[in-house]
Backbone as CSV, one residue per row, in Angstrom:
resi,resn,N_x,N_y,N_z,CA_x,CA_y,CA_z,C_x,C_y,C_z
1,MET,72.133,31.058,55.985,71.638,31.969,57.021,71.652,31.263,58.372
2,THR,72.484,31.737,59.288,72.603,31.120,60.609,71.518,31.658,61.532
3,PRO,70.704,30.781,62.113,69.678,31.265,63.050,70.322,31.849,64.295
4,CYS,69.622,32.807,64.921,70.183,33.544,66.062,69.228,33.592,67.244
5,ILE,69.825,33.654,68.434,69.118,34.014,69.659,69.398,35.489,69.908
6,LEU,68.355,36.298,69.993,68.518,37.716,70.299,68.277,37.917,71.791
7,ILE,69.306,38.383,72.491,69.234,38.619,73.937,68.936,40.090,74.162
8,ILE,67.816,40.369,74.822,67.415,41.762,75.037,67.325,42.077,76.531
9,THR,68.158,41.398,77.320,68.259,41.683,78.744,69.726,41.595,79.144
10,GLU,70.121,42.388,80.101,71.513,42.391,80.538,71.823,41.101,81.292
11,CYS,72.792,40.339,80.795,73.132,39.090,81.477,74.605,38.713,81.330
12,ALA,75.402,39.570,80.715,76.823,39.251,80.553,77.535,39.151,81.892
13,HIS,77.000,39.791,82.922,77.637,39.778,84.238,77.289,38.537,85.050
14,ILE,76.391,37.701,84.550,75.933,36.525,85.290,76.702,35.303,84.802
15,ASP,77.324,34.600,85.709,78.194,33.480,85.354,77.507,32.480,84.431
16,ASN,78.182,32.168,83.331,77.861,31.044,82.443,76.624,31.217,81.572
17,VAL,75.869,32.291,81.722,74.632,32.412,80.949,74.927,32.512,79.458
18,LEU,75.821,33.398,79.069,76.150,33.523,77.655,76.808,32.253,77.131
19,ASP,77.581,31.588,77.966,78.206,30.327,77.542,77.149,29.268,77.245
20,ILE,76.137,29.203,78.088,75.055,28.243,77.855,74.315,28.574,76.568
21,LEU,73.972,29.840,76.389,73.235,30.248,75.194,74.072,30.091,73.931
22,ASN,75.384,30.108,74.072,76.286,29.998,72.923,76.790,28.570,72.715
23,SER,76.152,27.607,73.380,76.640,26.228,73.339,76.255,25.486,72.070
24,ARG,75.378,26.072,71.278,74.997,25.461,70.000,75.831,26.067,68.881
25,SER,76.633,25.252,68.213,77.501,25.757,67.145,76.716,26.222,65.931
26,ASP,75.471,25.741,65.805,74.663,26.103,64.637,73.745,27.299,64.892
27,ILE,73.854,27.905,66.074,73.030,29.066,66.421,73.942,30.159,66.970
28,CYS,73.799,31.380,66.475,74.629,32.481,66.954,73.863,33.333,67.968
29,LEU,74.591,34.202,68.646,73.994,35.110,69.612,74.090,36.542,69.114
30,LYS,73.044,37.314,69.409,73.074,38.760,69.226,72.665,39.365,70.572
31,TYR,73.486,40.265,71.070,73.332,40.750,72.444,73.042,42.241,72.452
32,LEU,71.826,42.592,72.889,71.422,43.991,73.055,70.954,44.150,74.500
33,PRO,71.840,44.475,75.421,71.492,44.427,76.843,70.523,45.494,77.316
34,HIS,70.460,46.659,76.637,69.576,47.740,77.109,68.792,48.346,75.948
35,PRO,68.095,47.566,75.152,67.444,48.161,73.990,66.156,48.894,74.334
36,SER,65.875,49.899,73.553,64.543,50.498,73.512,63.896,49.989,72.227
37,PRO,62.605,50.162,72.062,61.965,49.649,70.844,62.612,50.133,69.557
38,VAL,63.141,51.348,69.536,63.728,51.868,68.290,65.059,51.199,67.970
39,ASP,65.654,50.526,68.948,66.917,49.831,68.708,66.732,48.486,68.019
40,LEU,65.513,47.990,68.017,65.237,46.696,67.418,64.883,46.877,65.941
41,VAL,65.551,46.111,65.098,65.372,46.234,63.648,64.938,44.897,63.071
42,PRO,64.305,44.909,61.921,63.891,43.644,61.303,65.072,42.694,61.114
43,ASP,64.828,41.421,61.400,65.910,40.443,61.313,65.293,39.053,61.152
44,ASP,65.419,38.481,59.965,64.809,37.173,59.735,65.688,36.017,60.196
45,THR,66.838,36.323,60.828,67.659,35.249,61.398,67.267,34.926,62.839
46,VAL,66.500,35.801,63.472,66.152,35.621,64.887,65.075,34.547,65.028
47,VAL,65.417,33.479,65.750,64.449,32.411,66.011,64.020,32.387,67.473
48,ALA,64.761,33.103,68.336,64.438,33.093,69.764,64.796,34.433,70.385
49,LEU,63.956,34.885,71.310,64.249,36.048,72.144,64.516,35.568,73.560
50,PHE,65.522,36.160,74.197,65.832,35.857,75.590,65.705,37.160,76.362
51,THR,64.820,37.194,77.368,64.460,38.461,77.999,64.230,38.290,79.495
52,ASN,63.929,39.403,80.135,63.572,39.468,81.542,62.857,40.801,81.732
53,PRO,61.816,40.856,82.577,61.071,42.122,82.703,61.825,43.231,83.414
54,ASN,62.791,42.874,84.260,63.460,43.893,85.053,64.240,44.850,84.179
55,LYS,64.006,46.144,84.378,64.737,47.214,83.693,64.455,47.255,82.197
56,SER,63.446,46.529,81.763,63.193,46.423,80.332,62.287,47.551,79.843
57,LEU,62.616,48.079,78.674,61.763,49.053,77.999,60.956,48.406,76.883
58,ILE,61.073,47.088,76.760,60.443,46.370,75.662,59.226,45.601,76.153
59,PHE,58.071,45.931,75.610,56.883,45.094,75.771,56.738,44.304,74.475
60,ILE,56.835,43.003,74.572,56.888,42.162,73.377,55.470,41.917,72.883
61,ASP,55.070,42.739,71.929,53.738,42.626,71.340,53.880,42.463,69.836
62,ASP,52.790,42.671,69.121,52.818,42.499,67.659,53.880,43.360,67.000
63,SER,54.077,44.582,67.488,55.042,45.480,66.858,56.459,44.937,66.936
64,ILE,56.767,44.201,68.008,58.087,43.585,68.147,58.139,42.270,67.370
65,ILE,57.121,41.460,67.508,57.093,40.160,66.835,57.174,40.321,65.322
66,ASP,56.566,41.383,64.786,56.590,41.612,63.338,58.005,41.779,62.789
67,LEU,58.940,42.152,63.645,60.319,42.353,63.201,61.029,41.034,62.911
68,TYR,60.487,39.928,63.455,61.187,38.656,63.394,60.267,37.580,62.809
69,PRO,60.201,37.483,61.501,59.248,36.567,60.862,59.508,35.093,61.161
70,ASN,60.713,34.746,61.590,61.028,33.343,61.884,61.112,33.061,63.385
71,LEU,60.580,33.972,64.196,60.608,33.795,65.645,59.772,32.584,66.054
72,LYS,60.390,31.698,66.857,59.720,30.485,67.311,59.388,30.511,68.795
73,VAL,60.239,31.192,69.580,60.097,31.071,71.025,60.613,32.335,71.706
74,ILE,59.957,32.690,72.812,60.404,33.769,73.688,60.681,33.146,75.048
75,THR,61.887,33.339,75.549,62.265,32.807,76.852,62.504,33.963,77.804
76,THR,61.861,33.916,78.958,62.061,34.952,79.967,62.590,34.330,81.244
77,ALA,63.653,34.908,81.776,64.260,34.414,83.013,63.512,34.989,84.209
78,SER,62.227,34.680,84.272,61.352,35.212,85.322,60.137,34.311,85.443
79,THR,59.449,34.438,86.572,58.179,33.734,86.715,57.046,34.534,86.075
80,GLY,57.159,35.859,86.089,56.129,36.715,85.513,56.305,36.875,84.007
81,THR,55.185,37.060,83.329,55.214,37.229,81.874,54.403,38.447,81.425
82,VAL,54.244,39.428,82.316,53.434,40.592,81.960,54.105,41.465,80.907
83,HIS,55.375,41.247,80.617,56.088,41.999,79.587,55.946,41.359,78.210
84,ILE,55.121,40.326,78.122,54.912,39.601,76.869,53.419,39.568,76.557
85,ASP,53.061,39.918,75.336,51.671,39.824,74.885,51.398,38.369,74.529
86,LYS,50.790,37.649,75.458,50.604,36.214,75.273,49.594,35.905,74.170
87,ALA,48.595,36.749,74.019,47.621,36.529,72.946,48.276,36.674,71.574
88,ALA,49.145,37.665,71.435,49.868,37.851,70.173,50.742,36.646,69.870
89,CYS,51.377,36.090,70.901,52.214,34.901,70.695,51.370,33.702,70.277
90,ARG,50.232,33.527,70.915,49.370,32.402,70.547,48.925,32.510,69.097
91,SER,48.583,33.712,68.676,48.096,33.887,67.307,49.181,33.627,66.274
92,ARG,50.446,33.714,66.669,51.576,33.460,65.759,52.217,32.095,66.011
93,SER,51.643,31.305,66.919,52.206,29.993,67.282,53.634,30.120,67.803
94,ILE,53.878,31.173,68.591,55.181,31.390,69.217,55.100,30.890,70.654
95,ASP,56.000,30.015,71.017,56.008,29.459,72.365,56.650,30.440,73.351
96,ILE,56.217,30.348,74.602,56.784,31.152,75.683,57.359,30.202,76.724
97,ILE,58.616,30.391,77.049,59.274,29.635,78.115,59.520,30.592,79.281
98,SER,59.008,30.232,80.446,59.249,31.027,81.647,59.597,30.089,82.789
99,LEU,59.829,30.654,83.958,60.151,29.850,85.125,58.927,29.587,86.002
100,THR,57.759,29.968,85.517,56.548,29.897,86.333,56.319,28.520,86.924
101,ASP,56.488,27.482,86.116,56.208,26.121,86.575,57.469,25.331,86.911
102,GLU,58.596,25.995,86.953,59.858,25.318,87.270,60.067,25.307,88.784
103,ARG,59.247,24.502,89.460,59.166,24.584,90.909,60.485,24.250,91.604
104,SER,61.161,23.221,91.149,62.392,22.829,91.836,63.459,23.913,91.738
105,THR,63.398,24.694,90.654,64.364,25.779,90.481,63.978,27.004,91.306
106,ILE,62.740,27.457,91.152,62.361,28.699,91.828,62.236,28.518,93.335
107,ASN,62.069,27.279,93.802,62.050,27.063,95.247,63.397,27.342,95.890
108,ARG,64.435,27.419,95.066,65.770,27.742,95.585,65.988,29.252,95.687
109,ILE,65.010,30.037,95.236,65.185,31.486,95.184,64.305,32.145,96.249
110,SER,64.938,32.752,97.228,64.211,33.418,98.318,64.376,34.935,98.282
111,SER,65.077,35.453,97.277,65.482,36.866,97.283,64.310,37.838,97.343
112,THR,63.238,37.567,96.613,62.119,38.510,96.593,61.419,38.577,97.945
113,ALA,61.248,37.440,98.599,60.651,37.445,99.936,61.556,38.182,100.924
114,GLU,62.858,38.006,100.774,63.800,38.727,101.632,63.703,40.235,101.387
115,HIS,63.490,40.621,100.126,63.371,42.054,99.829,62.081,42.626,100.422
116,ALA,61.010,41.841,100.413,59.774,42.287,101.068,60.019,42.552,102.549
117,LEU,60.807,41.690,103.182,61.174,41.906,104.579,62.003,43.181,104.725
118,ALA,62.948,43.402,103.804,63.782,44.606,103.871,62.941,45.870,103.714
119,LEU,62.001,45.871,102.767,61.113,47.024,102.587,60.283,47.271,103.843
120,THR,59.827,46.201,104.457,59.036,46.321,105.681,59.837,47.016,106.785
121,LEU,61.032,46.532,107.031,61.855,47.088,108.105,62.304,48.513,107.803
122,CYS,62.705,48.756,106.545,63.137,50.112,106.186,62.012,51.114,106.350
123,SER,60.798,50.720,106.008,59.658,51.636,106.100,59.260,51.883,107.548
124,LEU,59.206,50.839,108.333,58.806,51.001,109.727,59.780,51.869,110.502
125,ARG,61.063,51.821,110.129,62.082,52.550,110.877,62.606,53.779,110.127
126,ASN,61.983,54.130,108.989,62.358,55.337,108.239,63.857,55.382,107.934
127,ILE,64.412,54.250,107.594,65.861,54.142,107.453,66.402,54.994,106.314
128,CYS,65.739,54.973,105.169,66.252,55.732,104.014,66.243,57.230,104.288
129,SER,65.144,57.742,104.827,65.060,59.172,105.130,66.047,59.565,106.224
130,ALA,66.200,58.704,107.224,67.129,59.002,108.315,68.567,59.056,107.801
131,SER,68.926,58.114,106.936,70.277,58.116,106.375,70.518,59.362,105.529
132,SER,69.510,59.754,104.730,69.651,60.958,103.898,69.856,62.199,104.750
133,SER,69.179,62.249,105.900,69.320,63.426,106.765,70.743,63.517,107.321
134,VAL,71.341,62.371,107.655,72.719,62.372,108.151,73.669,62.835,107.052
135,MET,73.450,62.367,105.824,74.312,62.766,104.707,74.219,64.263,104.408
136,SER,73.087,64.871,104.785,72.926,66.315,104.567,73.413,67.136,105.760
137,GLY,74.029,66.477,106.757,74.632,67.195,107.873,73.794,67.254,109.133
138,GLU,72.666,66.584,109.170,71.795,66.628,110.339,72.083,65.453,111.268
139,TRP,71.647,65.574,112.509,71.742,64.476,113.471,70.591,64.629,114.459
140,ASN,69.395,64.197,114.022,68.171,64.427,114.786,67.247,63.226,114.585
141,TYR,66.974,62.506,115.655,66.152,61.305,115.530,64.649,61.593,115.483
142,LEU,64.234,62.775,115.947,62.805,63.025,116.139,61.944,62.813,114.892
143,PRO,62.403,63.241,113.690,61.530,63.020,112.525,61.420,61.560,112.111
144,PHE,62.221,60.681,112.716,62.330,59.316,112.214,61.939,58.264,113.243
145,VAL,61.201,58.666,114.247,60.717,57.709,115.237,59.804,56.702,114.532
146,GLY,60.119,55.431,114.678,59.390,54.405,113.935,58.474,53.572,114.802
147,ARG,58.183,52.370,114.324,57.298,51.453,115.030,58.021,50.129,115.285
148,GLN,57.662,49.486,116.365,58.286,48.231,116.757,57.518,47.064,116.172
149,LEU,58.194,46.231,115.408,57.529,45.158,114.677,56.875,44.138,115.606
150,SER,57.468,43.904,116.752,56.901,42.906,117.667,55.559,43.330,118.249
151,SER,55.188,44.595,118.046,53.893,45.087,118.533,52.855,45.174,117.422
152,LEU,53.200,44.673,116.227,52.343,44.850,115.055,51.861,43.514,114.498
153,ASP,50.714,43.577,113.818,50.151,42.414,113.129,50.404,42.536,111.633
154,VAL,50.768,41.432,111.005,51.100,41.399,109.581,50.061,40.589,108.830
155,GLY,49.636,41.109,107.694,48.729,40.396,106.809,49.424,40.070,105.494
156,ILE,49.210,38.867,105.006,49.857,38.406,103.777,48.785,37.984,102.793
157,VAL,48.840,38.566,101.595,47.896,38.224,100.535,48.606,37.288,99.566
158,GLY,48.180,36.036,99.552,48.807,35.033,98.702,49.790,34.192,99.480
159,TYR,49.505,32.892,99.589,50.363,32.017,100.389,51.034,30.975,99.497
160,GLY,51.635,31.471,98.414,52.451,30.602,97.581,53.871,30.563,98.093
161,ARG,54.810,30.355,97.174,56.209,30.222,97.574,56.709,31.441,98.334
162,LEU,56.496,32.647,97.780,57.038,33.853,98.391,56.226,34.279,99.615
163,GLY,54.919,34.141,99.533,54.098,34.494,100.691,54.394,33.627,101.895
164,SER,54.634,32.339,101.654,54.941,31.448,102.779,56.323,31.748,103.362
165,LEU,57.280,32.105,102.493,58.602,32.484,102.999,58.513,33.746,103.857
166,TYR,57.794,34.755,103.344,57.657,36.013,104.087,56.939,35.774,105.417
167,SER,55.926,34.926,105.404,55.198,34.656,106.651,56.105,33.970,107.667
168,HIS,56.989,33.106,107.190,57.929,32.440,108.096,58.871,33.460,108.733
169,TYR,59.404,34.369,107.905,60.280,35.412,108.454,59.534,36.253,109.495
170,MET,58.332,36.679,109.127,57.601,37.621,109.975,57.096,36.965,111.253
171,SER,56.891,35.657,111.221,56.361,34.987,112.411,57.310,35.087,113.594
172,THR,58.589,35.267,113.316,59.565,35.393,114.399,59.745,36.837,114.858
173,LEU,59.110,37.774,114.146,59.353,39.190,114.414,58.110,39.948,114.867
174,CYS,56.947,39.571,114.345,55.746,40.374,114.609,54.852,39.711,115.652
175,ARG,53.726,40.334,115.918,52.808,39.833,116.940,51.957,38.688,116.395
176,HIS,51.240,38.953,115.286,50.402,37.924,114.661,50.596,37.966,113.152
177,VAL,50.442,36.807,112.516,50.485,36.711,111.052,49.108,36.274,110.564
178,TYR,48.479,37.114,109.727,47.215,36.790,109.081,47.480,36.501,107.604
179,VAL,46.776,35.533,107.051,46.954,35.161,105.649,45.604,35.119,104.961
180,TYR,45.560,35.708,103.756,44.387,35.556,102.890,44.819,34.873,101.603
181,ASP,44.280,33.712,101.337,44.482,33.004,100.084,43.288,32.084,99.869
182,PRO,42.373,32.459,98.965,41.151,31.666,98.798,41.382,30.292,98.179
183,TYR,42.601,30.029,97.721,42.882,28.763,97.037,43.681,27.787,97.895
184,LYS,43.993,28.166,99.127,44.792,27.297,99.975,44.251,27.290,101.397
185,ASP,44.394,26.137,102.034,44.126,26.041,103.466,45.472,26.001,104.180
186,VAL,45.652,26.932,105.084,46.921,27.056,105.796,46.713,26.582,107.233
187,ALA,47.384,25.498,107.568,47.248,24.938,108.916,48.605,24.967,109.604
188,LEU,48.975,26.126,110.103,50.232,26.296,110.810,49.964,27.042,112.113
189,PRO,50.656,26.701,113.170,50.347,27.313,114.474,50.600,28.807,114.518
190,TYR,51.482,29.318,113.665,51.807,30.742,113.723,51.039,31.571,112.692
191,VAL,50.090,30.958,111.976,49.330,31.656,110.942,47.852,31.638,111.278
192,ARG,47.210,32.798,111.154,45.759,32.894,111.312,45.158,33.189,109.942
193,GLN,44.488,32.221,109.363,43.925,32.408,108.031,42.580,33.110,108.126
194,VAL,42.397,34.128,107.278,41.137,34.852,107.204,40.491,34.576,105.856
195,ARG,39.207,34.824,105.772,38.442,34.420,104.589,38.086,35.566,103.654
196,SER,38.548,36.774,103.969,38.255,37.894,103.075,39.367,38.928,103.152
197,LEU,39.553,39.649,102.057,40.509,40.757,102.058,40.085,41.840,103.028
198,ASP,38.782,42.068,103.120,38.289,43.084,104.058,38.742,42.771,105.478
199,GLN,38.620,41.515,105.870,39.018,41.119,107.219,40.515,41.268,107.407
200,LEU,41.293,40.906,106.382,42.742,41.012,106.486,43.171,42.456,106.681
201,PHE,42.645,43.364,105.841,43.047,44.762,105.920,42.558,45.416,107.204
202,ALA,41.444,44.953,107.729,40.952,45.508,108.991,41.809,45.048,110.169
203,SER,42.457,43.889,110.042,43.196,43.304,111.160,44.665,43.690,111.182
204,ALA,45.259,43.944,110.007,46.713,44.028,109.906,47.231,45.463,109.946
205,ASP,48.384,45.636,110.567,49.106,46.906,110.512,49.969,46.983,109.255
206,ILE,50.412,45.831,108.795,51.247,45.704,107.601,50.584,44.682,106.695
207,VAL,50.477,44.983,105.408,49.972,44.022,104.431,51.001,43.891,103.321
208,SER,51.376,42.648,103.028,52.353,42.379,101.971,51.700,41.531,100.884
209,LEU,51.893,41.926,99.632,51.254,41.266,98.493,52.199,40.256,97.861
210,HIS,51.686,39.044,97.650,52.487,37.973,97.039,51.603,37.161,96.098
211,VAL,51.083,37.816,95.078,50.181,37.160,94.125,50.581,37.513,92.700
212,HIS,50.154,36.663,91.765,50.393,36.912,90.355,49.330,37.867,89.810
213,VAL,49.624,38.471,88.664,48.640,39.287,87.965,47.716,38.364,87.179
214,THR,46.438,38.422,87.494,45.399,37.687,86.781,44.234,38.644,86.570
215,PRO,43.263,38.268,85.743,42.104,39.163,85.582,41.427,39.536,86.901
216,GLU,41.462,38.630,87.886,40.789,38.935,89.153,41.650,39.751,90.113
217,THR,42.954,39.836,89.857,43.815,40.589,90.765,44.258,41.939,90.205
218,VAL,43.991,42.229,88.948,44.353,43.533,88.390,43.600,44.626,89.146
219,GLN,44.343,45.537,89.759,43.791,46.666,90.519,42.835,46.220,91.629
220,PHE,43.073,45.022,92.183,42.152,44.570,93.234,42.411,45.257,94.569
221,ILE,43.562,45.897,94.721,43.781,46.737,95.897,43.286,48.135,95.544
222,CYS,42.055,48.407,95.909,41.360,49.630,95.507,40.664,50.236,96.725
223,SER,39.903,51.285,96.498,39.267,51.985,97.619,38.336,51.077,98.413
224,LYS,37.678,50.137,97.744,36.779,49.219,98.445,37.524,48.450,99.535
225,ILE,38.735,48.039,99.241,39.552,47.313,100.214,40.237,48.278,101.177
226,LEU,40.798,49.351,100.637,41.554,50.292,101.466,40.676,50.995,102.488
227,ASN,39.399,51.105,102.219,38.491,51.733,103.179,38.418,50.958,104.495
228,ASN,38.820,49.687,104.452,38.823,48.861,105.665,40.155,48.912,106.409
229,ALA,41.154,49.559,105.812,42.504,49.511,106.361,42.671,50.471,107.534
230,LYS,43.673,50.179,108.345,44.039,51.077,109.437,44.674,52.340,108.870
231,PRO,44.518,53.478,109.537,45.034,54.742,108.993,46.554,54.813,108.923
232,ASP,47.240,53.921,109.641,48.702,53.894,109.580,49.209,52.620,108.894
233,LEU,48.432,52.117,107.957,48.788,50.902,107.213,50.132,51.058,106.499
234,LEU,50.951,50.017,106.558,52.105,49.873,105.676,51.752,48.795,104.656
235,LEU,51.687,49.173,103.382,51.396,48.240,102.294,52.697,47.964,101.549
236,VAL,53.045,46.687,101.416,54.290,46.268,100.778,53.953,45.488,99.512
237,ASN,54.622,45.840,98.413,54.337,45.182,97.132,55.636,44.811,96.431
238,THR,55.931,43.521,96.397,57.056,43.030,95.599,56.561,42.131,94.477
239,SER,55.261,42.193,94.183,54.676,41.337,93.147,54.624,42.055,91.811
240,ARG,53.580,42.853,91.593,53.443,43.591,90.348,52.663,44.885,90.613
241,GLY,53.032,45.939,89.893,52.346,47.216,90.053,50.906,47.173,89.615
242,GLU,50.576,46.249,88.703,49.209,46.166,88.179,48.194,45.734,89.231
243,LEU,48.650,45.261,90.365,47.730,44.847,91.429,47.065,46.035,92.115
244,ILE,47.650,47.218,91.937,47.229,48.404,92.678,46.382,49.322,91.813
245,HIS,45.256,49.763,92.339,44.511,50.871,91.726,45.206,52.141,92.214
246,GLU,46.040,52.697,91.361,46.977,53.725,91.813,46.285,55.003,92.275
247,VAL,45.241,55.411,91.604,44.522,56.620,92.014,43.901,56.424,93.385
248,ASP,43.310,55.258,93.601,42.700,54.968,94.903,43.761,54.936,96.006
249,LEU,44.919,54.350,95.716,45.968,54.305,96.728,46.496,55.701,97.034
250,MET,46.648,56.528,95.999,47.096,57.906,96.230,46.117,58.643,97.127
251,HIS,44.835,58.446,96.890,43.819,59.092,97.724,43.944,58.607,99.168
252,PHE,44.178,57.311,99.359,44.324,56.758,100.703,45.543,57.352,101.401
253,LEU,46.649,57.456,100.693,47.873,58.008,101.291,47.699,59.477,101.658
254,HIS,47.058,60.243,100.773,46.813,61.658,101.068,45.898,61.814,102.288
255,SER,44.908,60.923,102.395,43.937,61.031,103.485,44.475,60.489,104.803
256,ASN,45.539,59.689,104.731,46.097,59.051,105.935,47.603,59.284,105.974
257,PRO,48.036,60.423,106.487,49.445,60.808,106.421,50.392,59.898,107.205
258,LYS,49.864,59.008,108.033,50.725,58.060,108.738,50.840,56.723,108.001
259,SER,50.153,56.605,106.880,50.225,55.381,106.092,51.445,55.410,105.181
260,CYS,51.789,54.240,104.634,52.994,54.146,103.807,52.827,53.047,102.766
261,TYR,53.415,53.267,101.599,53.460,52.262,100.534,54.916,51.998,100.196
262,ALA,55.354,50.749,100.353,56.721,50.354,100.012,56.644,49.372,98.850
263,THR,57.219,49.740,97.717,57.032,48.917,96.525,58.323,48.738,95.749
264,ASP,58.433,47.595,95.131,59.552,47.278,94.248,59.108,47.278,92.796
265,VAL,57.823,47.576,92.559,57.249,47.464,91.217,56.307,48.632,90.941
266,LEU,56.231,49.015,89.676,55.300,50.038,89.223,54.536,49.509,88.019
267,SER,53.359,50.012,87.797,52.540,49.489,86.706,53.116,49.808,85.336
268,SER,53.833,50.926,85.221,54.309,51.362,83.906,55.809,51.204,83.732
269,GLU,56.455,50.367,84.535,57.913,50.313,84.490,58.450,49.762,83.186
270,TYR,57.637,49.034,82.423,58.123,48.463,81.179,58.020,49.428,80.008
271,ILE,57.211,50.477,80.133,56.948,51.312,78.971,57.207,52.788,79.200
272,SER,57.523,53.176,80.423,57.665,54.603,80.675,58.572,54.845,81.873
273,ASP,59.260,55.968,81.853,60.104,56.337,82.981,59.371,57.255,83.957
274,SER,58.153,57.639,83.605,57.406,58.555,84.464,56.316,57.795,85.205
275,HIS,56.033,58.245,86.399,54.992,57.601,87.195,54.594,58.543,88.314
276,LEU,53.294,58.601,88.584,52.798,59.531,89.598,53.345,59.201,90.980
277,PHE,53.666,57.922,91.256,54.207,57.557,92.558,55.595,58.152,92.773
278,LYS,56.374,58.318,91.714,57.727,58.848,91.872,57.687,60.285,92.384
279,ASP,56.793,61.079,91.835,56.659,62.463,92.303,56.184,62.502,93.751
280,PHE,55.239,61.642,94.091,54.737,61.602,95.469,55.853,61.202,96.432
281,SER,56.674,60.235,96.017,57.755,59.755,96.881,58.781,60.843,97.150
282,ARG,59.082,61.660,96.128,60.048,62.749,96.323,59.544,63.752,97.370
283,LYS,58.246,64.008,97.350,57.668,65.000,98.246,57.311,64.416,99.616
284,ASN,57.065,63.094,99.653,56.610,62.454,100.892,57.410,61.172,101.137
285,PRO,58.707,61.291,101.371,59.540,60.085,101.494,59.152,59.179,102.655
286,SER,58.508,59.728,103.683,58.111,58.886,104.805,56.884,58.045,104.466
287,GLN,56.188,58.393,103.381,54.986,57.660,103.008,55.175,56.743,101.811
288,MET,56.284,56.843,101.132,56.475,55.984,99.975,57.945,55.662,99.776
289,LEU,58.215,54.381,99.658,59.562,53.887,99.384,59.494,53.055,98.110
290,ILE,60.299,53.434,97.110,60.292,52.736,95.821,61.696,52.229,95.518
291,THR,61.792,50.961,95.175,63.048,50.400,94.674,62.822,49.912,93.247
292,PRO,63.867,49.858,92.423,63.703,49.626,90.979,63.642,48.154,90.585
293,HIS,62.650,47.437,91.114,62.411,46.030,90.768,63.659,45.179,91.009
294,ILE,64.190,45.271,92.227,65.410,44.555,92.572,65.138,43.327,93.442
295,GLY,63.864,42.980,93.618,63.521,41.879,94.514,64.277,40.601,94.224
296,GLY,64.324,40.220,92.967,65.021,38.996,92.600,66.446,39.213,92.149
297,MET,66.920,40.449,92.268,68.225,40.785,91.718,69.337,40.644,92.755
298,THR,69.595,39.418,93.149,70.783,39.090,93.922,71.667,38.203,93.054
299,THR,72.939,38.143,93.394,73.864,37.316,92.620,73.381,35.873,92.538
300,HIS,72.981,35.325,93.669,72.557,33.927,93.692,71.273,33.715,92.902
301,ALA,70.294,34.595,93.085,69.023,34.438,92.390,69.188,34.577,90.880
302,GLN,69.998,35.545,90.440,70.220,35.719,89.008,70.886,34.497,88.394
303,GLN,71.863,33.958,89.077,72.528,32.776,88.540,71.555,31.613,88.398
304,ILE,70.744,31.382,89.420,69.792,30.276,89.381,68.775,30.487,88.259
305,ALA,68.188,31.686,88.184,67.105,31.945,87.231,67.605,31.993,85.792
306,TYR,68.628,32.803,85.538,69.085,32.985,84.170,69.731,31.718,83.602
307,GLN,70.526,31.030,84.412,71.154,29.812,83.910,70.104,28.761,83.573
308,HIS,69.092,28.623,84.425,68.064,27.616,84.157,67.234,28.003,82.931
309,ALA,66.890,29.277,82.801,66.136,29.714,81.622,66.942,29.481,80.347
310,ALA,68.231,29.756,80.403,69.089,29.527,79.236,69.126,28.049,78.869
311,LYS,69.219,27.167,79.861,69.225,25.730,79.596,67.897,25.274,78.995
312,LEU,66.797,25.835,79.478,65.483,25.494,78.920,65.398,25.897,77.445
313,LEU,65.932,27.066,77.121,65.882,27.524,75.739,66.730,26.626,74.837
314,ILE,67.921,26.295,75.259,68.793,25.454,74.435,68.154,24.067,74.253
315,ALA,67.562,23.538,75.294,66.875,22.238,75.171,65.710,22.328,74.187
316,TYR,64.978,23.438,74.242,63.860,23.635,73.308,64.368,23.666,71.859
317,LEU,65.454,24.362,71.608,65.951,24.496,70.249,66.559,23.201,69.710
318,LYS,66.876,22.262,70.582,67.388,20.963,70.141,66.285,20.075,69.617
319,ASP,65.062,20.312,70.079,63.939,19.460,69.680,63.522,19.707,68.227
């Protein structure tokens, strides 16, 4: 019985990834690039899963792990692991390999911070709606009058790798940069650090989220915080949908028609194709811009992330 790596994320288009994963002559590959849970069948040859949260319909929990009695390790080509039930893995002594602590590798990836900048500019200037109007035969600027970034203040929640990159970009474009991060002291001439989320939301015209999902950050953007926000707030999220209390945000958007939410992530993207934000976006395109978790999906970023994750998995299986 030849042990196998089961690949449940699309990666054949990324240079060398399959070659790296196939570099062990004693381990075979099984490739299911777009599986749903019903596509996965019991298989006692599977010793490793190779995955990524983007575009995935698979939440790796007990129901998935039960299919693979000899599973030793789950490798994800991402820093986030919200698509994996970590408690279930611990109880089965299954290791998880991610890029979370691979600092030298992920420091080479700026794509998500760049996408946060793109969402910011597209939202402020109504670019998507304006382009759609031209495609439908119109030529009228009045519905799409935007805001000038150099006249606005930006707030950044989380000053890690991506938050610091975004703040650097924005410092050359906006009026002031405010940062909230209770775990870091930021001493830079172009950054004004604040000590509370309330202060950040009260000060900023734009707020961009750059934090991981933890027990303290799940739904931490809620009515308590939003009540301090400006009525024309632009909220940008390229982190995780779980950070948002969605009902509270919907209420804020309905109550403040000049406000906007630009997001690359949804809370239910791993398990469902439906979401209340999608319906709102169709009806109110000037208030909501949604992209399908493409923040890290550039050619360069995919090559760096997937190739390194594949090398980590092969090194693990050699031990």
